[in-house]
Structures are given as structure tokens and as C-alpha cells.
VOGUSE-574563 format. One line per 3 residues: number of its first residue (from 1); their letters; for each residue x, y, z of N, C-alpha, C. Coordinates in steps of 0.05 Angstrom, whole numbers, plus 5000, padded with zeros to 4 digits. Example, Ala and Ser with C-alpha at 12.3 -4.5 7.8 and 13.67 -1.06 7.14 Angstrom:
2
1> AS> 5264/4886/5156/5246/4910/5156/5264/4934/5156 | 5257/4955/5142/5273/4979/5143/5258/5001/5157
//
This chain:
212
1> MHN> 5024/4450/4971/5022/4464/4956/4998/4497/4965 | 4979/4483/4970/4947/4485/4970/4952/4507/5005 | 4971/4504/5022/4973/4514/5049/4997/4540/5043
4> ELV> 5008/4532/5024/5036/4559/5009/5016/4576/4997 | 5001/4567/4984/4987/4589/4958/4968/4612/4981 | 4955/4591/5005/4933/4612/5020/4951/4632/5036
7> GTF> 4979/4615/5050/4995/4633/5058/5002/4657/5047 | 5016/4652/5024/5025/4672/5005/5000/4701/5006 | 4977/4695/4999/4951/4704/4997/4945/4719/5018
10> ILA> 4942/4708/5037/4943/4722/5076/4959/4743/5074 | 4994/4735/5070/5011/4761/5070/5012/4779/5057 | 5006/4777/5024/4993/4799/5008/4974/4807/5012
13> FTS> 4953/4806/5025/4930/4815/5018/4930/4838/5044 | 4940/4826/5073/4945/4841/5091/4965/4860/5086 | 4984/4854/5076/5010/4880/5071/5004/4890/5064
16> LFT> 4988/4888/5039/4976/4911/5014/4957/4932/5023 | 4932/4910/5041/4914/4921/5047/4926/4953/5070 | 4948/4933/5094/4944/4959/5112/4964/4981/5093
19> MID> 4979/4975/5079/4995/4994/5070/4984/5022/5049 | 4957/5005/5038/4944/5026/5023/4933/5039/5045 | 4923/5028/5061/4905/5036/5075/4881/5055/5067
22> PFG> 4865/5042/5060/4835/5062/5046/4822/5072/5071 | 4817/5072/5086/4813/5090/5104/4827/5107/5116 | 4850/5114/5116/4865/5132/5110/4867/5150/5085
25> VLP> 4858/5143/5061/4851/5159/5033/4821/5167/5032 | 4805/5153/5049/4777/5169/5047/4771/5197/5054 | 4784/5206/5072/4785/5240/5078/4796/5256/5052
28> VYL> 4817/5246/5046/4829/5257/5026/4811/5260/4999 | 4797/5236/4990/4778/5225/4965/4759/5245/4969 | 4744/5249/4994/4727/5267/4996/4729/5299/4989
31> TMT> 4747/5302/5001/4758/5332/4993/4758/5335/4965 | 4776/5322/4952/4785/5316/4924/4757/5321/4905 | 4742/5307/4909/4712/5299/4898/4684/5317/4915
34> DGL> 4697/5332/4928/4671/5353/4940/4665/5369/4905 | 4643/5373/4907/4625/5391/4884/4624/5369/4865 | 4638/5345/4859/4630/5336/4834/4597/5313/4841
37> SRK> 4583/5309/4818/4558/5293/4828/4572/5265/4827 | 4547/5248/4844/4553/5219/4852/4573/5204/4832 | 4560/5205/4806/4570/5197/4781/4590/5198/4782
40> EAN> 4603/5219/4785/4624/5238/4776/4645/5224/4790 | 4644/5223/4821/4664/5210/4842/4662/5191/4850 | 4646/5175/4832/4649/5138/4832/4669/5134/4810
43> LTA> 4670/5150/4788/4678/5145/4769/4715/5152/4767 | 4713/5170/4791/4738/5182/4796/4753/5158/4807 | 4739/5142/4829/4746/5133/4849/4758/5103/4831
46> LKA> 4736/5092/4815/4744/5079/4795/4758/5081/4768 | 4771/5103/4767/4800/5109/4754/4826/5105/4774 | 4814/5120/4794/4842/5115/4811/4854/5088/4820
49> CLA> 4833/5075/4830/4841/5043/4825/4855/5027/4806 | 4836/5035/4782/4855/5020/4768/4885/5031/4759 | 4889/5053/4760/4913/5066/4756/4935/5052/4775
52> AFF> 4920/5049/4800/4938/5034/4824/4938/5007/4822 | 4925/4993/4807/4932/4959/4796/4950/4962/4784 | 4941/4981/4759/4971/4972/4733/4998/4981/4747
55> ILV> 4999/5007/4765/5021/5015/4778/5043/4996/4795 | 5021/4977/4810/5036/4961/4826/5039/4930/4805 | 5026/4928/4795/5029/4905/4776/5054/4906/4761
58> IFA> 5061/4932/4745/5089/4933/4728/5105/4935/4743 | 5103/4954/4766/5132/4947/4796/5126/4917/4793 | 5111/4898/4805/5117/4876/4810/5132/4861/4794
61> FAG> 5129/4865/4762/5140/4848/4747/5165/4858/4736 | 5168/4888/4742/5188/4897/4733/5217/4906/4754 | 5205/4893/4779/5222/4893/4798/5251/4882/4798
64> SGI> 5256/4861/4782/5274/4841/4783/5297/4858/4762 | 5285/4879/4738/5297/4893/4722/5312/4913/4738 | 5294/4918/4751/5293/4953/4773/5328/4947/4792
67> FSF> 5324/4914/4804/5344/4909/4820/5367/4905/4799 | 5364/4893/4784/5387/4890/4770/5411/4920/4761 | 5388/4920/4746/5395/4957/4740/5416/4973/4758
70> FQI> 5404/4971/4783/5414/4990/4805/5432/4974/4824 | 5433/4946/4818/5450/4928/4840/5440/4925/4860 | 5418/4929/4872/5407/4927/4893/5400/4900/4900
73> STH> 5406/4890/4926/5405/4866/4935/5376/4863/4946 | 5355/4833/4945/5340/4831/4971/5331/4845/4984 | 5359/4836/5000/5363/4840/5027/5363/4865/5042
76> GLK> 5373/4883/5017/5383/4916/5027/5354/4932/5027 | 5332/4915/5005/5312/4928/5005/5289/4921/5024 | 5294/4897/5042/5281/4887/5061/5283/4906/5085
79> VVG> 5316/4905/5089/5328/4928/5108/5314/4958/5100 | 5315/4965/5078/5300/4996/5085/5279/4989/5085 | 5267/4971/5081/5234/4972/5077/5228/4972/5095
82> GIL> 5234/4955/5112/5230/4942/5138/5230/4970/5164 | 5246/4991/5151/5254/5017/5165/5227/5040/5157 | 5220/5042/5134/5197/5054/5116/5176/5048/5128
85> FFI> 5171/5019/5132/5145/5011/5136/5135/5012/5168 | 5164/5011/5186/5168/5020/5217/5152/5044/5219 | 5162/5063/5208/5160/5099/5207/5135/5105/5194
88> MGH> 5115/5086/5178/5087/5098/5177/5072/5078/5190 | 5083/5060/5194/5060/5048/5223/5065/5061/5244 | 5083/5070/5255/5093/5088/5281/5070/5114/5272
91> DML> 5075/5123/5244/5061/5154/5246/5020/5142/5246 | 5022/5122/5233/4992/5118/5235/4976/5106/5267 | 5000/5089/5286/4999/5083/5308/4981/5115/5328
94> QAK> 5001/5136/5311/4991/5157/5333/4972/5173/5313 | 4959/5163/5306/4934/5169/5284/4945/5199/5269 | 4974/5197/5263/4975/5222/5246/4974/5213/5207
97> IAR> 4958/5228/5200/4956/5227/5168/4962/5248/5156 | 4988/5245/5152/5014/5267/5139/5006/5273/5115 | 5001/5251/5100/4992/5250/5075/4969/5267/5071
100> VKD> 4947/5271/5088/4923/5281/5079/4922/5307/5076 | 4943/5320/5094/4949/5342/5098/4964/5350/5079 | 4984/5346/5060/5002/5351/5041/4980/5348/5019
103> AKE> 4969/5323/5012/4948/5326/4991/4927/5347/4987 | 4917/5359/5009/4896/5387/5013/4915/5404/5003 | 4949/5414/5017/4959/5430/5011/4964/5438/4977
106> DIK> 4975/5422/4974/4993/5414/4948/4959/5413/4923 | 4939/5407/4930/4920/5396/4910/4916/5413/4886 | 4926/5442/4881/4926/5456/4858/4951/5453/4839
109> EYS> 4963/5439/4863/4995/5437/4839/4999/5417/4825 | 4979/5387/4831/4969/5373/4818/4958/5369/4784 | 4961/5342/4775/4945/5345/4750/4913/5356/4753
112> TDI> 4903/5353/4731/4877/5365/4735/4856/5343/4734 | 4876/5318/4734/4866/5291/4731/4872/5281/4761 | 4845/5278/4774/4864/5277/4811/4854/5247/4815
115> AIT> 4839/5229/4791/4842/5207/4794/4869/5191/4793 | 4888/5201/4781/4913/5192/4764/4926/5193/4785 | 4927/5226/4792/4950/5242/4810/4934/5260/4829
118> PLG> 4933/5262/4847/4952/5247/4873/4930/5223/4879 | 4909/5218/4876/4891/5200/4888/4898/5174/4878 | 4905/5165/4853/4916/5137/4842/4946/5136/4858
121> IPL> 4956/5157/4849/4986/5153/4851/4998/5180/4851 | 5002/5190/4891/5014/5158/4908/4994/5157/4934 | 4976/5160/4929/4960/5158/4956/4954/5133/4947
124> ISG> 4937/5118/4928/4934/5087/4935/4956/5071/4933 | 4971/5071/4904/5008/5065/4892/5023/5073/4908 | 5030/5074/4932/5047/5102/4934/5069/5087/4949
127> PGS> 5100/5087/4964/5122/5071/4959/5127/5056/4979 | 5100/5047/4994/5104/5026/5019/5087/5004/5002 | 5064/5010/4987/5053/4987/4976/5075/4975/4950
130> ITV> 5085/4991/4929/5100/4985/4915/5128/4968/4930 | 5136/4979/4946/5156/4962/4954/5148/4936/4963 | 5130/4933/4976/5111/4907/4980/5112/4889/4971
133> VIL> 5104/4901/4935/5097/4877/4909/5124/4871/4903 | 5150/4889/4907/5170/4887/4895/5185/4863/4913 | 5178/4861/4937/5189/4848/4955/5190/4816/4953
136> MMK> 5158/4814/4948/5143/4791/4951/5143/4782/4923 | 5146/4785/4902/5154/4779/4871/5182/4772/4878 | 5197/4775/4893/5222/4770/4895/5228/4743/4911
139> ELN> 5203/4739/4925/5201/4720/4944/5189/4690/4925 | 5164/4699/4907/5150/4679/4898/5169/4657/4883 | 5154/4639/4885/5167/4610/4866/5146/4599/4841
142> GPF> 5147/4606/4826/5127/4602/4800/5106/4621/4794 | 5081/4599/4772/5069/4620/4767/5046/4614/4778 | 5037/4599/4790/5013/4594/4813/5023/4618/4830
145> EVS> 5043/4627/4848/5042/4649/4867/5045/4675/4866 | 5055/4678/4836/5052/4697/4824/5025/4708/4818 | 5006/4690/4808/4971/4694/4798/4967/4704/4828
148> VLI> 4979/4687/4850/4960/4689/4882/4970/4718/4885 | 4992/4737/4885/5001/4767/4898/4985/4787/4877 | 4979/4768/4845/4963/4782/4831/4937/4792/4838
151> TAI> 4927/4770/4843/4896/4777/4848/4892/4781/4880 | 4911/4779/4897/4918/4796/4930/4914/4818/4918 | 4926/4834/4892/4933/4860/4888/4901/4879/4881
154> FIV> 4892/4847/4865/4860/4859/4855/4842/4858/4867 | 4843/4833/4890/4812/4845/4915/4816/4869/4917 | 4848/4870/4938/4852/4903/4958/4850/4924/4942
157> LVL> 4849/4924/4916/4834/4943/4900/4814/4952/4891 | 4797/4925/4892/4770/4928/4890/4753/4929/4912 | 4763/4924/4948/4754/4933/4966/4757/4964/4966
160> TFV> 4783/4978/4970/4794/5002/4966/4766/5017/4941 | 4759/5012/4924/4741/5026/4909/4716/5024/4923 | 4704/5000/4932/4683/4998/4949/4684/5013/4972
163> LLV> 4701/5019/4986/4705/5037/5015/4704/5070/5003 | 4714/5075/4984/4714/5099/4972/4682/5100/4955 | 4666/5089/4943/4647/5090/4943/4623/5091/4965
166> AAK> 4633/5078/4985/4620/5084/5011/4630/5105/5033 | 4639/5125/5009/4662/5143/5034/4641/5160/5057 | 4627/5169/5038/4613/5195/5058/4594/5177/5085
169> RII> 4591/5153/5075/4572/5138/5097/4589/5131/5122 | 4616/5121/5107/4636/5107/5124/4648/5123/5141 | 4651/5149/5134/4664/5172/5153/4648/5184/5170
172> GFL> 4620/5185/5161/4598/5193/5177/4598/5176/5201 | 4593/5148/5196/4587/5115/5217/4611/5120/5233 | 4633/5119/5223/4660/5121/5244/4670/5136/5261
175> GRS> 4655/5176/5245/4665/5182/5259/4699/5190/5267 | 4705/5213/5271/4737/5221/5276/4748/5196/5294 | 4737/5187/5314/4746/5171/5335/4748/5144/5324
178> GTN> 4736/5131/5314/4736/5106/5298/4751/5108/5277 | 4754/5124/5258/4768/5129/5236/4795/5126/5251 | 4809/5142/5266/4830/5136/5291/4836/5108/5298
181> VMM> 4816/5099/5304/4828/5073/5320/4831/5050/5291 | 4811/5052/5276/4827/5032/5257/4857/5043/5238 | 4860/5058/5235/4884/5077/5226/4916/5061/5248
184> RIM> 4901/5060/5271/4924/5057/5287/4929/5028/5292 | 4904/5007/5291/4905/4980/5288/4914/4969/5266 | 4925/4980/5229/4929/4980/5214/4961/4984/5224
187> GLI> 4971/5009/5240/4995/5020/5249/5008/4998/5255 | 4996/4979/5281/5005/4963/5289/5008/4942/5273 | 4994/4931/5256/5000/4912/5236/5023/4919/5217
190> IMT> 5027/4950/5206/5048/4949/5189/5072/4941/5205 | 5073/4953/5220/5100/4959/5253/5109/4920/5244 | 5086/4903/5256/5098/4874/5255/5108/4872/5228
193> IAV> 5092/4874/5210/5111/4864/5187/5137/4876/5176 | 5137/4900/5184/5171/4918/5175/5183/4896/5204 | 5181/4893/5215/5204/4882/5241/5207/4853/5228
196> EFF> 5194/4838/5218/5198/4816/5203/5217/4820/5172 | 5210/4847/5167/5226/4850/5142/5247/4862/5144 | 5253/4874/5166/5281/4883/5176/5297/4864/5181
199> FSG> 5292/4843/5192/5302/4821/5207/5314/4798/5190 | 5293/4795/5175/5301/4782/5144/5319/4786/5134 | 5324/4816/5125/5346/4822/5110/5369/4828/5127
202> LKH> 5367/4835/5152/5386/4843/5165/5413/4810/5172 | 5396/4785/5167/5403/4772/5176/5420/4763/5158 | 5417/4759/5132/5439/4753/5110/5469/4774/5111
205> YVE> 5466/4794/5126/5485/4819/5134/5505/4809/5155 | 5492/4800/5174/5505/4783/5200/5519/4758/5193 | 5507/4744/5177/5520/4709/5170/5542/4720/5150
208> MIG> 5537/4749/5134/5564/4761/5120/5586/4756/5124 | 5587/4773/5160/5599/4781/5178/5622/4765/5194 | 5601/4741/5193/5612/4710/5208/5599/4719/5231
211> LK> 5581/4732/5252/5565/4737/5267/5540/4722/5267 | 5543/4687/5259/5528/4672/5265/5516/4666/5286
//
């Protein structure tokens, strides 16, 4: 039991951390909080992480209802999620930060409260991380495993908050090359997770058509 809980936590933590990609959010955060005082910038980071936490928890618990309403199977979501993760991981492996560009170009069109949108949603709690919590919640058994997932979400977002608060020092220390290396490493991890998700979902359909 203990080993299963540890395994669940490690999978949830690594999946969410790489999907949220705090290092990829740092340049966006610095751009959006430029001109704010240090206290205001830190408060923005806190509000963004809290918003992301509530969004991920809501989707984790509402996932079953969403599945039932739209008649979506876990296996189908695994296949689509695997493809989505693979594309995201491939972009990160090439050190492409498309969402940074989009956020910079469209920032004036977003809500005035940048902590909620676009920083909290969808930069931190985006489609990738939401899909991860829905998929994992469907696979969990019992309240202990559920509490492990919620704990993993909380810890990842606490680390994200710490990184955002230290954004200027981190970017200055890593530089452009260091940031790109970190992004490529996370991209590789995401692509590996994507393959596992894809073939886990595909196996069900292969068995359905009798190609065992």
C-alpha cells in the first residue's frame, strides 16, 4: 500500500510539474508584472497559484461527471491526451515557448486581473495539467490515493509560487541557454509520459477489435 501511494505521488508530481512547466512561465510572469512593486508581484504570483490550485482540484473531482455527460471513455482521453502531451513535449524539446509569445501579444485583451487570467488560467493550469488530473483521478482507488493526488497538486503549485517569486534571480542565473536546457529536459519527460498514456489507451481499442 505504501509503495503504491509513493508511486502515485511520484507520477502525479512529475506529470504535473512538467505539464505546468514553471520555468516556461517565468518569462511571461516577469513581463506581466513589469512595473509592479515586489510586494504586488509576489501577491500576483500567490493569487495565480491559488487560482490554478482550485481549477485543478475542481476538474479532478468533476472529471467523472464531465466524462459521463459527454460520454467520453478514459481510454479515448488517454489516446488524445497522449497525442496532446507528445506535441507539447516536442515543442518544449525544441525550446519553443509558443505560449510566451501569445501571452505577450494578447495581454491587453485579457482581464485586468492578470493573476487569474492569463497567468493562473491557462498558463499554469492549462489543458495539459487539467487532462493529467482528470486521467489520474479516474485511475485512483480510495480516499488515500485521492489525497495523494491533491497533495501533489498542492506541492507543485507551492514550488511554482516559490519559482515565480524568485523569477528575476533564476532567469539571471540560468540565462537563455540554461532556460532552454531545462525546457528540453521537461519536454523529454512529457514525451515519455505521452507514449505511456497513448499506448495504454490504444491497447483497449486493439483488444476490442480482436487484435490481441
